[in-house]
N, C-alpha and C positions, 0 to 999 in steps of 0.2 A: 275412371269416372271423375268428373269435375265435382269438387266440393261446393255445394250451393252456398254455403256460408261464406267461403272465400270470395266467390263471385259477388255476393251481396255486398261485402265490404268494399270491393273494387267499385261497384256501382255507386255506393254512397260517397266514396272518394271523388268519383267523377262529378257527382252532383255538387259536392263542396267546391270543387275546382270551378264548376260552371257558375256558382254563386259569386265566387271571387272575381271571375272574369267579367261577369255582369256588372259588379260594383265598380269595375275599372273601365267600363264601356268597351270591352273587348268582345264584341257581339258574336263574331264568328267562332271564337274560342269557347264562348259560353254555349252556343248552339251545338257545337261539336261534342262538348262534354255532356250536355243534356242528352244528346242522342246516345252516346256511349252508356250513360247511366241507365237510360230506359232499356236499351238493348240488353245490358248485363242483368238488370233486375228481372226482366222478363225471362231470360234464360235461367236465372237462379230459381225462379218459381217453377219452371218446367222441370228442371233437374230435381228439385225437392219432391215433386210428384212422381218421379220415376221416368219421365220422358227424356227425349234427346232432341234438343233444338238444332237447327242448322247452325254450323259454326264456321264454315268456310265459304269463300266466294261471295258473290253479291247477296245470296240468300242469307248468309251469316250476319249481314248488316241490315237486312230487310225486315222492318218491324212487322209487316203484314205476314210474311213467311214465318216469322218466329211465333206470332200470335196464333197462326193456324196449325202449329205443331200439335199433333194428336197425342193425347195421353189417355190410355184406356179407350181408344177408339173415338175420342171426342176432341174437338178443337178447344183445348183447355183454356188458354187465355182469351181467345176470341169470345167464348161463351161467358167467361167471368166478366169481362169488360162490358159486354152488351147488356148485362143485367143491372148495371148501375148507371143511371141517367147522367150524372156529373162526369163519370169516367168516359162514358160514350161520347159526350160532348168534347172532352179533352182529346180523346182518341181521334175524333173527326178533325179537330184542329191540327193535331200533329200530322195526321195522314194527308191532309190537304196542303200542308206546308212543306214537309220534308219528302224529298225524292232521293233514294239511295244513290243514284248516279251523281248527285250534287255534292257528295261528301268531300270532294276535292276542289270545290269551287268556292270562291269568295262570294258570300251572299250580301247583298245590299238590303238592309232591313231598317225600317223606320224604328226609332227607339220606342215609340208607343206600341207598335206591333210586336216588338221584342218582348215587352212585358207580358202580353197576352200569350204568346207562344211559349215563353219561359214558364209561365204559370201552368200551362197545359202539361208540359213535360214534367215539371216538378210534382204536380198533382198526381200524375200517373205513377211516377216512381214511388212516391210516398205511399200511395194507396196499395200498390202491388206489394211493397215491402211490408206494410202493416197487416194486410189481409191475407197474403199468400206466401210470404217468406218468413217473416219474423215469428 
């Protein structure tokens, strides 16, 4: 069994790395670490509730597949995110931007757009951490 606290710490380290990369205009590295941070904090929340998220293959990196992981017969994170308007907006931004198959591609993103997508990732990570993990 994965320790949700250890996974949480790894997620927060990824978020810290993302912030450092953003400060140095390393946008692809920032986005990659944002995605890892969100993926790990989501899995941490699921493990804390007794669920088992996908961890291998493409589904192991697919935020939608992770959010749809059932805990006690319900799509745990999907349901939590959709009850908060700000988080739903962030979720929509991240979902429309990130495609799992892109994780090995260099993304060309405008710095102004980068701020918006970064805020969405960071907002989701911090909200899930504060409300569902910590």
